[in-house]
C-alpha positions, 0 to 999 in steps of 0.5 A, spaced: 146 381 445 147 384 452 149 392 453 156 392 453 160 397 458 167 398 460 166 395 467 163 389 464 170 388 460 174 389 466 170 384 470 171 379 464 179 381 464 180 379 471 179 372 469 186 373 465 192 371 469 199 374 468 203 367 467 209 371 471 206 371 478 199 368 477 195 375 478 190 378 474 191 383 469 186 388 472 189 388 479 196 389 476 194 395 472 196 392 465 189 394 462 190 401 459 184 406 461 182 406 453 177 401 453 172 403 446 166 400 445 162 400 438 156 395 438 160 389 439 167 391 437 171 392 443 178 395 443 183 397 448 190 396 450 195 392 455 201 395 458 207 390 459 213 392 462 218 392 456 218 389 449 222 383 451 216 380 456 216 373 454 208 373 455 206 378 451 203 374 446 200 369 451 196 374 455 193 378 449 190 371 446 188 369 453 184 376 453 181 375 446 178 368 449 176 371 456 171 376 453 166 372 449 166 367 455 165 372 461 162 378 458 158 376 451 159 371 446 158 376 440 164 380 442 169 382 437 175 383 440 180 379 435 186 383 433 183 389 437 188 389 443 194 394 442 200 393 446 204 398 450 210 398 454 212 402 460 219 401 458 221 403 451 226 399 448 232 402 447 235 403 440 241 398 440 248 401 441 252 401 434 259 397 435 264 401 438 269 403 432 277 402 434 275 398 440 283 396 441 285 404 441 286 407 447 286 414 445 284 418 439 286 425 438 284 430 433 290 435 430 286 441 428 287 448 426 283 454 424 286 455 418 291 452 413 298 454 412 300 454 420 303 447 419 298 442 422 300 436 418 307 437 419 306 437 427 301 431 426 307 427 422 312 429 427 308 428 433 306 421 431 313 419 429 315 422 436 310 418 440 312 412 436 320 413 438 318 413 445 315 406 445 308 407 444 303 404 438 301 409 434 296 410 428 295 416 424 289 418 419 290 423 414 283 426 414 285 432 410 281 429 404 282 435 399 289 436 401 292 429 403 299 430 405 302 425 409 304 420 404 309 425 401 311 427 409 312 419 410 316 418 403 311 413 401 307 416 395 305 411 390 305 406 395 300 400 394 295 399 399 293 391 400 288 387 404 289 383 410 285 378 413 283 378 420 277 375 424 274 372 418 274 378 414 278 382 409 281 389 412 285 395 409 292 394 411 295 401 413 302 403 411 307 402 416 313 407 417 317 409 422 313 405 427 307 409 425 301 406 422 298 411 417 292 411 412 290 417 407 286 418 401 292 420 398 293 413 397 287 412 392 287 418 388 291 421 383 296 426 387 297 431 381 289 432 381 284 435 385 279 431 389 272 434 386 268 430 391 261 433 395 261 433 402 257 426 403 262 423 398 268 425 402 265 423 409 263 416 406 271 415 404 273 418 411 269 413 414 271 407 410 278 409 412 276 408 419 272 402 419 274 398 414 282 398 416 285 394 421 288 398 426 290 393 431 292 395 438 294 402 439 296 407 444 294 413 440 290 414 434 292 421 431 287 424 426 290 430 422 284 434 421 282 439 415 283 446 416 277 450 418 271 448 421 267 443 416 262 437 415 268 433 415 269 435 423 262 433 424 263 426 421 269 425 425 266 426 432 259 423 430 264 417 427 269 416 433 269 417 440 275 422 440 278 423 447 281 430 445 283 435 440 290 439 440 289 446 436 295 448 432 296 456 430 302 460 429 303 467 433 300 471 427 293 474 429 290 472 423 291 465 425 290 466 432 283 469 430 281 462 426 284 458 432 279 461 436 273 459 432 276 452 432 276 452 439 269 455 440 267 449 435 269 443 439 267 447 446 260 448 443 255 445 447 253 440 441 260 438 440 263 438 447 270 435 445 275 436 450 281 441 448 287 437 450 291 444 449 294 449 444 301 448 440 304 455 437 308 453 431 313 457 428 313 461 434 320 464 432 325 463 427 332 459 428 337 459 423 340 452 423 347 455 424 345 459 430 340 454 434 340 459 440 338 465 436 330 467 436 327 471 431 319 472 432 318 474 424 310 472 425 309 476 431 310 474 438 306 470 444 300 469 440 298 462 441 300 463 449 295 469 449 290 465 446 291 459 451 290 463 457 284 466 454 281 459 452 283 456 459 287 451 455 294 448 456 300 451 451 303 444 450 309 447 446 312 452 442 315 449 436 321 453 432 321 455 425 327 451 422 329 450 415 330 443 417 323 441 419 320 443 412 326 440 408 325 433 412 318 433 411 318 434 404 324 429 403 319 424 407 323 424 413 320 428 419 324 432 424 322 427 430 327 422 427 333 426 429 337 425 435 335 429 441 342 430 443 349 428 441 353 427 448 359 426 444 359 432 440 355 437 444 350 438 438 343 440 439 337 438 434 332 444 437 326 441 432 327 434 435 327 436 442 321 441 441 317 435 438 320 430 443 317 435 449 311 436 445 309 428 445 311 428 453 306 434 454 300 430 449 301 424 453 300 428 460 294 432 457 291 425 455 292 422 461 290 428 465 283 428 461 282 421 462 283 421 469 278 428 470 273 427 465 268 422 463 269 417 457 268 420 451 262 418 447 260 419 440 257 426 438 249 425 436 246 431 433 238 431 432 
């Protein structure tokens, strides 16, 4: 057996043509500079442009056949040729969830008790009343309240067959398609789930439900900051978030943390605006009077500080609480009665909020790139 050396291997490989253009693989720079010779055993790498090259196997076989013929008959190169790529294969992008939903909006709050779910329910109904196709997901796994607010507690969920498979069919009321974990758990019992179980249940409500075509998909998020929030931004490309607070400084401080979470580098979900709920108390019998029982302008100050729009200031009216408790959100009320001259300040506030949210979402879509799912490493 003759003495083997790298140049002898390269000369032999010049007889191997790349089928794509007829040039030899050495000339094309396809032979990596990693030739190893151990007695009669020879190993090296061939470089292809990309993993989808149709000639990979044929070129490797041709190289294995060429060395014994043009270099030395005793060369052992079988299964010793590695394959590398100049362009690594990109991982296949997962199918986009809710492809027929135009806008996905999260409704968030820094703490509980600020009326976030009440705002979510009324905003959904107000948008539907304006002719938009609306979906509402109750993502507050540990404190679901939407079934009661929509008067559908105890509603049975059914399956619907679409596109060749069975899906969960959302409950529809007041023109809003809605799902909640409250439909599948005992409403009188605490939900004792670890974070992973809660996240999986939430993903199922999103991915296994037939939401259809929607203009707005609202997500009533849990209060605070948690792994549920992370699950949502990793599962859905959320267009933006609306943050709810009261004027009280304690609530404002927690809302500030919530804004910081979404504006953080790892999450980076746009804040569409801030809602100051319970901005003042208005007696039902005196709709023009205002009493600032939770402080004044806290939400407005936070909006200016964070550089986000103040979308609405919702009054504290007894009717709002009574309406959601009875399963009929205030947004169902008439915004005005030209015949009697009566006013419905809470319905007016939510109607104006719906307009502001639409404007904020359209502005965000014009000025910012399309939202992507958050990927953390």
